[in-house]
N, C-alpha and C positions, 0 to 999 in steps of 0.2 A: 230509372229506378235503381238506386242505391238500396241496399238492407241491409243488417245486422244480425245477431241475434234477439233484439228487442225494438229494431225501430228499421220504417220503412220512409225512403224519401225519393220523390216524383219530381226529377227537372221536367221544365215544360218550357220550351222556347220557339217563339215565333220568328221564324227566318224569314218573313215576307214583307213587303212595305205597307202591306195592309192590316186593318185589324182585323184578328180572328176570332173567333168565341171554341173552345172548348166546353164540356158537359163532364161536369163531376160527378159520380154517380153516389158519394157519401159526403161528409162534411168533411173537410181536410185545414188543415192550419197554412197560411201563406206564411212562410218563416220570413221573408223578406220584408214584408208589409206589417208583420205582426197580427193579423187580423183571421178568422175562419169565413172560407168559402165554401158556397155549394152551389150545386145547379148549374146554369149557366155562367161561363166566367169567360169576361172580353180580353183578348191579349193586343195592348198598341202594337204599331209595327215594331219589330226586334225587341219586343220585352221578351225576359226570363220570368218564371215563378220558380221557385222551389216550394213543393209541400209536404207535408207529414202526417199521420193519422192524428185527428184529436181528440183526446184523450180526458 
């Protein structure tokens, strides 16, 4: 995670050659795909995602 006075950013990376799942505890904006994600999210092999809080 990186943050400044007004924003927080989460960098999620799958370093595996298998699909992995993560659980998001709140709704976040996926900045690379410009969509909102919540709940269980799948990451393809070697996929990365960058999130910020939904406002």
